[in-house]
PDB file of N, CA, C and O in Angstrom:
ATOM      1  N   MET A   1      95.900 -14.599  72.480  1.00  0.00           N
ATOM      2  CA  MET A   1      95.212 -13.485  73.103  1.00  0.00           C
ATOM      3  C   MET A   1      93.810 -13.386  72.514  1.00  0.00           C
ATOM      4  O   MET A   1      93.641 -13.537  71.304  1.00  0.00           O
ATOM      5  N   GLY A   2      92.795 -13.134  73.352  1.00  0.00           N
ATOM      6  CA  GLY A   2      91.409 -13.058  72.915  1.00  0.00           C
ATOM      7  C   GLY A   2      91.063 -11.697  72.343  1.00  0.00           C
ATOM      8  O   GLY A   2      91.873 -10.771  72.335  1.00  0.00           O
ATOM      9  N   ALA A   3      89.858 -11.612  71.874  1.00  0.00           N
ATOM     10  CA  ALA A   3      89.358 -10.350  71.317  1.00  0.00           C
ATOM     11  C   ALA A   3      89.277  -9.302  72.417  1.00  0.00           C
ATOM     12  O   ALA A   3      88.951  -9.625  73.559  1.00  0.00           O
ATOM     13  N   SER A   4      89.568  -8.056  72.083  1.00  0.00           N
ATOM     14  CA  SER A   4      89.477  -6.989  73.076  1.00  0.00           C
ATOM     15  C   SER A   4      88.199  -6.184  72.921  1.00  0.00           C
ATOM     16  O   SER A   4      87.842  -5.415  73.813  1.00  0.00           O
ATOM     17  N   THR A   5      87.507  -6.350  71.807  1.00  0.00           N
ATOM     18  CA  THR A   5      86.247  -5.654  71.577  1.00  0.00           C
ATOM     19  C   THR A   5      85.163  -6.688  71.316  1.00  0.00           C
ATOM     20  O   THR A   5      85.334  -7.619  70.528  1.00  0.00           O
ATOM     21  N   TYR A   6      84.054  -6.496  71.995  1.00  0.00           N
ATOM     22  CA  TYR A   6      82.932  -7.423  71.901  1.00  0.00           C
ATOM     23  C   TYR A   6      81.674  -6.667  71.522  1.00  0.00           C
ATOM     24  O   TYR A   6      81.641  -5.437  71.525  1.00  0.00           O
ATOM     25  N   ARG A   7      80.634  -7.430  71.194  1.00  0.00           N
ATOM     26  CA  ARG A   7      79.325  -6.829  70.988  1.00  0.00           C
ATOM     27  C   ARG A   7      78.300  -7.652  71.749  1.00  0.00           C
ATOM     28  O   ARG A   7      78.461  -8.856  71.951  1.00  0.00           O
ATOM     29  N   VAL A   8      77.248  -6.973  72.162  1.00  0.00           N
ATOM     30  CA  VAL A   8      76.142  -7.649  72.828  1.00  0.00           C
ATOM     31  C   VAL A   8      75.249  -8.227  71.737  1.00  0.00           C
ATOM     32  O   VAL A   8      74.918  -7.549  70.764  1.00  0.00           O
ATOM     33  N   VAL A   9      74.868  -9.477  71.910  1.00  0.00           N
ATOM     34  CA  VAL A   9      74.006 -10.150  70.949  1.00  0.00           C
ATOM     35  C   VAL A   9      72.802 -10.736  71.680  1.00  0.00           C
ATOM     36  O   VAL A   9      72.845 -10.977  72.886  1.00  0.00           O
ATOM     37  N   VAL A  10      71.733 -10.959  70.929  1.00  0.00           N
ATOM     38  CA  VAL A  10      70.491 -11.486  71.499  1.00  0.00           C
ATOM     39  C   VAL A  10      69.919 -12.522  70.540  1.00  0.00           C
ATOM     40  O   VAL A  10      70.055 -12.398  69.322  1.00  0.00           O
ATOM     41  N   ASN A  11      69.278 -13.547  71.102  1.00  0.00           N
ATOM     42  CA  ASN A  11      68.667 -14.562  70.234  1.00  0.00           C
ATOM     43  C   ASN A  11      67.152 -14.411  70.221  1.00  0.00           C
ATOM     44  O   ASN A  11      66.606 -13.504  70.849  1.00  0.00           O
ATOM     45  N   ASP A  12      66.479 -15.299  69.506  1.00  0.00           N
ATOM     46  CA  ASP A  12      65.027 -15.220  69.352  1.00  0.00           C
ATOM     47  C   ASP A  12      64.280 -15.415  70.668  1.00  0.00           C
ATOM     48  O   ASP A  12      63.132 -14.986  70.789  1.00  0.00           O
ATOM     49  N   ALA A  13      64.905 -16.048  71.650  1.00  0.00           N
ATOM     50  CA  ALA A  13      64.299 -16.252  72.966  1.00  0.00           C
ATOM     51  C   ALA A  13      64.606 -15.086  73.904  1.00  0.00           C
ATOM     52  O   ALA A  13      64.319 -15.149  75.100  1.00  0.00           O
ATOM     53  N   GLU A  14      65.194 -14.017  73.348  1.00  0.00           N
ATOM     54  CA  GLU A  14      65.578 -12.814  74.096  1.00  0.00           C
ATOM     55  C   GLU A  14      66.593 -13.122  75.194  1.00  0.00           C
ATOM     56  O   GLU A  14      66.543 -12.547  76.281  1.00  0.00           O
ATOM     57  N   GLN A  15      67.516 -14.040  74.894  1.00  0.00           N
ATOM     58  CA  GLN A  15      68.636 -14.345  75.766  1.00  0.00           C
ATOM     59  C   GLN A  15      69.847 -13.594  75.229  1.00  0.00           C
ATOM     60  O   GLN A  15      70.060 -13.532  74.018  1.00  0.00           O
ATOM     61  N   TYR A  16      70.633 -13.030  76.126  1.00  0.00           N
ATOM     62  CA  TYR A  16      71.757 -12.186  75.735  1.00  0.00           C
ATOM     63  C   TYR A  16      73.085 -12.892  75.947  1.00  0.00           C
ATOM     64  O   TYR A  16      73.210 -13.794  76.775  1.00  0.00           O
ATOM     65  N   SER A  17      74.071 -12.456  75.175  1.00  0.00           N
ATOM     66  CA  SER A  17      75.431 -12.945  75.311  1.00  0.00           C
ATOM     67  C   SER A  17      76.362 -11.894  74.719  1.00  0.00           C
ATOM     68  O   SER A  17      75.915 -10.864  74.214  1.00  0.00           O
ATOM     69  N   ILE A  18      77.664 -12.169  74.788  1.00  0.00           N
ATOM     70  CA  ILE A  18      78.626 -11.317  74.089  1.00  0.00           C
ATOM     71  C   ILE A  18      79.311 -12.164  73.028  1.00  0.00           C
ATOM     72  O   ILE A  18      79.395 -13.388  73.136  1.00  0.00           O
ATOM     73  N   TRP A  19      79.796 -11.478  72.000  1.00  0.00           N
ATOM     74  CA  TRP A  19      80.450 -12.147  70.877  1.00  0.00           C
ATOM     75  C   TRP A  19      81.577 -11.245  70.408  1.00  0.00           C
ATOM     76  O   TRP A  19      81.422 -10.024  70.424  1.00  0.00           O
ATOM     77  N   PRO A  20      82.702 -11.803  69.991  1.00  0.00           N
ATOM     78  CA  PRO A  20      83.792 -10.955  69.507  1.00  0.00           C
ATOM     79  C   PRO A  20      83.332 -10.055  68.355  1.00  0.00           C
ATOM     80  O   PRO A  20      82.712 -10.521  67.400  1.00  0.00           O
ATOM     81  N   ALA A  21      83.641  -8.781  68.459  1.00  0.00           N
ATOM     82  CA  ALA A  21      83.291  -7.834  67.391  1.00  0.00           C
ATOM     83  C   ALA A  21      83.995  -8.268  66.114  1.00  0.00           C
ATOM     84  O   ALA A  21      85.161  -8.661  66.144  1.00  0.00           O
ATOM     85  N   GLY A  22      83.301  -8.196  65.015  1.00  0.00           N
ATOM     86  CA  GLY A  22      83.881  -8.558  63.731  1.00  0.00           C
ATOM     87  C   GLY A  22      83.730 -10.019  63.367  1.00  0.00           C
ATOM     88  O   GLY A  22      83.919 -10.391  62.208  1.00  0.00           O
ATOM     89  N   ALA A  23      83.391 -10.858  64.340  1.00  0.00           N
ATOM     90  CA  ALA A  23      83.191 -12.282  64.046  1.00  0.00           C
ATOM     91  C   ALA A  23      81.758 -12.504  63.582  1.00  0.00           C
ATOM     92  O   ALA A  23      80.834 -11.836  64.047  1.00  0.00           O
ATOM     93  N   ASP A  24      81.583 -13.441  62.666  1.00  0.00           N
ATOM     94  CA  ASP A  24      80.239 -13.783  62.203  1.00  0.00           C
ATOM     95  C   ASP A  24      79.428 -14.339  63.362  1.00  0.00           C
ATOM     96  O   ASP A  24      79.935 -15.111  64.176  1.00  0.00           O
ATOM     97  N   LEU A  25      78.168 -13.940  63.429  1.00  0.00           N
ATOM     98  CA  LEU A  25      77.286 -14.447  64.474  1.00  0.00           C
ATOM     99  C   LEU A  25      76.785 -15.836  64.111  1.00  0.00           C
ATOM    100  O   LEU A  25      76.582 -16.139  62.936  1.00  0.00           O
ATOM    101  N   PRO A  26      76.587 -16.676  65.116  1.00  0.00           N
ATOM    102  CA  PRO A  26      76.000 -17.983  64.832  1.00  0.00           C
ATOM    103  C   PRO A  26      74.531 -17.825  64.451  1.00  0.00           C
ATOM    104  O   PRO A  26      73.915 -16.813  64.783  1.00  0.00           O
ATOM    105  N   PRO A  27      73.969 -18.801  63.768  1.00  0.00           N
ATOM    106  CA  PRO A  27      72.552 -18.718  63.388  1.00  0.00           C
ATOM    107  C   PRO A  27      71.662 -18.504  64.612  1.00  0.00           C
ATOM    108  O   PRO A  27      71.883 -19.094  65.670  1.00  0.00           O
ATOM    109  N   GLY A  28      70.661 -17.655  64.447  1.00  0.00           N
ATOM    110  CA  GLY A  28      69.707 -17.399  65.517  1.00  0.00           C
ATOM    111  C   GLY A  28      70.069 -16.251  66.436  1.00  0.00           C
ATOM    112  O   GLY A  28      69.305 -15.923  67.344  1.00  0.00           O
ATOM    113  N   TRP A  29      71.214 -15.639  66.219  1.00  0.00           N
ATOM    114  CA  TRP A  29      71.658 -14.525  67.060  1.00  0.00           C
ATOM    115  C   TRP A  29      71.726 -13.251  66.234  1.00  0.00           C
ATOM    116  O   TRP A  29      72.026 -13.287  65.040  1.00  0.00           O
ATOM    117  N   ALA A  30      71.440 -12.108  66.888  1.00  0.00           N
ATOM    118  CA  ALA A  30      71.462 -10.809  66.213  1.00  0.00           C
ATOM    119  C   ALA A  30      72.183  -9.792  67.087  1.00  0.00           C
ATOM    120  O   ALA A  30      72.237  -9.927  68.309  1.00  0.00           O
ATOM    121  N   ASP A  31      72.728  -8.782  66.445  1.00  0.00           N
ATOM    122  CA  ASP A  31      73.391  -7.697  67.157  1.00  0.00           C
ATOM    123  C   ASP A  31      72.358  -6.935  67.987  1.00  0.00           C
ATOM    124  O   ASP A  31      71.274  -6.625  67.493  1.00  0.00           O
ATOM    125  N   ALA A  32      72.687  -6.634  69.243  1.00  0.00           N
ATOM    126  CA  ALA A  32      71.771  -5.916  70.134  1.00  0.00           C
ATOM    127  C   ALA A  32      72.122  -4.438  70.254  1.00  0.00           C
ATOM    128  O   ALA A  32      71.520  -3.718  71.050  1.00  0.00           O
ATOM    129  N   GLY A  33      73.096  -3.981  69.465  1.00  0.00           N
ATOM    130  CA  GLY A  33      73.367  -2.554  69.394  1.00  0.00           C
ATOM    131  C   GLY A  33      74.403  -2.003  70.351  1.00  0.00           C
ATOM    132  O   GLY A  33      74.443  -0.791  70.563  1.00  0.00           O
ATOM    133  N   MET A  34      75.241  -2.841  70.937  1.00  0.00           N
ATOM    134  CA  MET A  34      76.282  -2.355  71.854  1.00  0.00           C
ATOM    135  C   MET A  34      77.589  -3.036  71.523  1.00  0.00           C
ATOM    136  O   MET A  34      77.645  -4.258  71.387  1.00  0.00           O
ATOM    137  N   THR A  35      78.640  -2.249  71.392  1.00  0.00           N
ATOM    138  CA  THR A  35      79.992  -2.760  71.189  1.00  0.00           C
ATOM    139  C   THR A  35      80.895  -2.098  72.205  1.00  0.00           C
ATOM    140  O   THR A  35      80.764  -0.902  72.461  1.00  0.00           O
ATOM    141  N   GLY A  36      81.817  -2.859  72.792  1.00  0.00           N
ATOM    142  CA  GLY A  36      82.740  -2.290  73.770  1.00  0.00           C
ATOM    143  C   GLY A  36      83.617  -3.369  74.363  1.00  0.00           C
ATOM    144  O   GLY A  36      83.780  -4.446  73.790  1.00  0.00           O
ATOM    145  N   SER A  37      84.182  -3.063  75.522  1.00  0.00           N
ATOM    146  CA  SER A  37      85.021  -4.040  76.213  1.00  0.00           C
ATOM    147  C   SER A  37      84.143  -5.165  76.753  1.00  0.00           C
ATOM    148  O   SER A  37      82.920  -5.036  76.820  1.00  0.00           O
ATOM    149  N   GLN A  38      84.770  -6.250  77.132  1.00  0.00           N
ATOM    150  CA  GLN A  38      84.021  -7.365  77.702  1.00  0.00           C
ATOM    151  C   GLN A  38      83.251  -6.903  78.936  1.00  0.00           C
ATOM    152  O   GLN A  38      82.072  -7.226  79.084  1.00  0.00           O
ATOM    153  N   ASP A  39      83.901  -6.153  79.818  1.00  0.00           N
ATOM    154  CA  ASP A  39      83.238  -5.675  81.035  1.00  0.00           C
ATOM    155  C   ASP A  39      82.067  -4.753  80.723  1.00  0.00           C
ATOM    156  O   ASP A  39      81.012  -4.863  81.348  1.00  0.00           O
ATOM    157  N   ASP A  40      82.238  -3.845  79.761  1.00  0.00           N
ATOM    158  CA  ASP A  40      81.145  -2.932  79.391  1.00  0.00           C
ATOM    159  C   ASP A  40      79.957  -3.701  78.817  1.00  0.00           C
ATOM    160  O   ASP A  40      78.807  -3.408  79.147  1.00  0.00           O
ATOM    161  N   CYS A  41      80.230  -4.669  77.971  1.00  0.00           N
ATOM    162  CA  CYS A  41      79.146  -5.454  77.372  1.00  0.00           C
ATOM    163  C   CYS A  41      78.422  -6.291  78.423  1.00  0.00           C
ATOM    164  O   CYS A  41      77.195  -6.381  78.404  1.00  0.00           O
ATOM    165  N   LEU A  42      79.170  -6.900  79.336  1.00  0.00           N
ATOM    166  CA  LEU A  42      78.532  -7.686  80.389  1.00  0.00           C
ATOM    167  C   LEU A  42      77.715  -6.800  81.326  1.00  0.00           C
ATOM    168  O   LEU A  42      76.659  -7.214  81.805  1.00  0.00           O
ATOM    169  N   ALA A  43      78.192  -5.587  81.591  1.00  0.00           N
ATOM    170  CA  ALA A  43      77.424  -4.649  82.420  1.00  0.00           C
ATOM    171  C   ALA A  43      76.122  -4.271  81.730  1.00  0.00           C
ATOM    172  O   ALA A  43      75.085  -4.153  82.383  1.00  0.00           O
ATOM    173  N   ARG A  44      76.166  -4.081  80.425  1.00  0.00           N
ATOM    174  CA  ARG A  44      74.945  -3.768  79.665  1.00  0.00           C
ATOM    175  C   ARG A  44      73.945  -4.920  79.761  1.00  0.00           C
ATOM    176  O   ARG A  44      72.751  -4.697  79.960  1.00  0.00           O
ATOM    177  N   ILE A  45      74.434  -6.137  79.621  1.00  0.00           N
ATOM    178  CA  ILE A  45      73.556  -7.300  79.736  1.00  0.00           C
ATOM    179  C   ILE A  45      72.930  -7.357  81.126  1.00  0.00           C
ATOM    180  O   ILE A  45      71.742  -7.656  81.255  1.00  0.00           O
ATOM    181  N   ASP A  46      73.705  -7.077  82.158  1.00  0.00           N
ATOM    182  CA  ASP A  46      73.159  -7.058  83.523  1.00  0.00           C
ATOM    183  C   ASP A  46      72.019  -6.058  83.659  1.00  0.00           C
ATOM    184  O   ASP A  46      71.070  -6.300  84.405  1.00  0.00           O
ATOM    185  N   ARG A  47      72.100  -4.937  82.947  1.00  0.00           N
ATOM    186  CA  ARG A  47      71.050  -3.908  83.028  1.00  0.00           C
ATOM    187  C   ARG A  47      69.804  -4.273  82.234  1.00  0.00           C
ATOM    188  O   ARG A  47      68.693  -3.975  82.673  1.00  0.00           O
ATOM    189  N   VAL A  48      69.957  -4.907  81.086  1.00  0.00           N
ATOM    190  CA  VAL A  48      68.798  -5.129  80.212  1.00  0.00           C
ATOM    191  C   VAL A  48      68.171  -6.518  80.339  1.00  0.00           C
ATOM    192  O   VAL A  48      66.992  -6.685  80.027  1.00  0.00           O
ATOM    193  N   TRP A  49      68.921  -7.501  80.781  1.00  0.00           N
ATOM    194  CA  TRP A  49      68.403  -8.870  80.848  1.00  0.00           C
ATOM    195  C   TRP A  49      68.066  -9.193  82.294  1.00  0.00           C
ATOM    196  O   TRP A  49      68.807  -9.903  82.974  1.00  0.00           O
ATOM    197  N   VAL A  50      66.941  -8.665  82.755  1.00  0.00           N
ATOM    198  CA  VAL A  50      66.571  -8.788  84.164  1.00  0.00           C
ATOM    199  C   VAL A  50      65.790 -10.066  84.462  1.00  0.00           C
ATOM    200  O   VAL A  50      65.726 -10.488  85.617  1.00  0.00           O
ATOM    201  N   ASP A  51      65.203 -10.681  83.455  1.00  0.00           N
ATOM    202  CA  ASP A  51      64.472 -11.938  83.624  1.00  0.00           C
ATOM    203  C   ASP A  51      65.147 -12.978  82.742  1.00  0.00           C
ATOM    204  O   ASP A  51      65.021 -12.934  81.518  1.00  0.00           O
ATOM    205  N   LEU A  52      65.859 -13.904  83.353  1.00  0.00           N
ATOM    206  CA  LEU A  52      66.683 -14.846  82.602  1.00  0.00           C
ATOM    207  C   LEU A  52      65.894 -15.950  81.907  1.00  0.00           C
ATOM    208  O   LEU A  52      66.461 -16.723  81.135  1.00  0.00           O
ATOM    209  N   ARG A  53      64.604 -16.031  82.171  1.00  0.00           N
ATOM    210  CA  ARG A  53      63.801 -17.060  81.501  1.00  0.00           C
ATOM    211  C   ARG A  53      63.655 -16.715  80.018  1.00  0.00           C
ATOM    212  O   ARG A  53      63.534 -15.543  79.663  1.00  0.00           O
ATOM    213  N   PRO A  54      63.665 -17.740  79.144  1.00  0.00           N
ATOM    214  CA  PRO A  54      63.444 -17.481  77.719  1.00  0.00           C
ATOM    215  C   PRO A  54      62.092 -16.809  77.489  1.00  0.00           C
ATOM    216  O   PRO A  54      61.165 -16.985  78.280  1.00  0.00           O
ATOM    217  N   ALA A  55      61.981 -16.047  76.416  1.00  0.00           N
ATOM    218  CA  ALA A  55      60.764 -15.290  76.110  1.00  0.00           C
ATOM    219  C   ALA A  55      59.534 -16.191  76.051  1.00  0.00           C
ATOM    220  O   ALA A  55      58.468 -15.796  76.525  1.00  0.00           O
ATOM    221  N   GLY A  56      59.650 -17.374  75.491  1.00  0.00           N
ATOM    222  CA  GLY A  56      58.510 -18.282  75.397  1.00  0.00           C
ATOM    223  C   GLY A  56      57.994 -18.714  76.759  1.00  0.00           C
ATOM    224  O   GLY A  56      56.784 -18.827  76.956  1.00  0.00           O
ATOM    225  N   VAL A  57      58.890 -18.956  77.690  1.00  0.00           N
ATOM    226  CA  VAL A  57      58.490 -19.329  79.050  1.00  0.00           C
ATOM    227  C   VAL A  57      57.794 -18.152  79.722  1.00  0.00           C
ATOM    228  O   VAL A  57      56.754 -18.323  80.358  1.00  0.00           O
ATOM    229  N   ARG A  58      58.363 -16.965  79.584  1.00  0.00           N
ATOM    230  CA  ARG A  58      57.730 -15.773  80.181  1.00  0.00           C
ATOM    231  C   ARG A  58      56.329 -15.576  79.631  1.00  0.00           C
ATOM    232  O   ARG A  58      55.408 -15.263  80.386  1.00  0.00           O
ATOM    233  N   ALA A  59      56.155 -15.755  78.332  1.00  0.00           N
ATOM    234  CA  ALA A  59      54.841 -15.560  77.711  1.00  0.00           C
ATOM    235  C   ALA A  59      53.828 -16.582  78.229  1.00  0.00           C
ATOM    236  O   ALA A  59      52.682 -16.231  78.511  1.00  0.00           O
ATOM    237  N   ARG A  60      54.244 -17.837  78.353  1.00  0.00           N
ATOM    238  CA  ARG A  60      53.319 -18.867  78.859  1.00  0.00           C
ATOM    239  C   ARG A  60      52.915 -18.582  80.298  1.00  0.00           C
ATOM    240  O   ARG A  60      51.751 -18.754  80.658  1.00  0.00           O
ATOM    241  N   LEU A  61      53.852 -18.153  81.116  1.00  0.00           N
ATOM    242  CA  LEU A  61      53.548 -17.878  82.520  1.00  0.00           C
ATOM    243  C   LEU A  61      52.704 -16.623  82.693  1.00  0.00           C
ATOM    244  O   LEU A  61      51.959 -16.501  83.665  1.00  0.00           O
ATOM    245  N   ALA A  62      52.821 -15.690  81.753  1.00  0.00           N
ATOM    246  CA  ALA A  62      52.048 -14.444  81.832  1.00  0.00           C
ATOM    247  C   ALA A  62      50.595 -14.663  81.433  1.00  0.00           C
ATOM    248  O   ALA A  62      49.728 -13.842  81.733  1.00  0.00           O
ATOM    249  N   GLY A  63      50.340 -15.758  80.764  1.00  0.00           N
ATOM    250  CA  GLY A  63      48.996 -16.060  80.533  1.00  0.00           C
ATOM    251  C   GLY A  63      48.343 -16.186  79.290  1.00  0.00           C
ATOM    252  O   GLY A  63      47.144 -16.459  79.247  1.00  0.00           O
TER     253      GLY A  63
END
């Protein structure tokens, strides 16, 4: 059985994912301040991650 509580995490490129709560984060990822069910965390990501391009790509295209 998988984890029932997750947290939203973000990397240096401002890409989001979920990770089991209580598990060590892989290098380059940080807690984004939300813990909850898988569905709640994925819904949060849908609201905050509106541009799926990595931050570096967005910055280059912005000028």
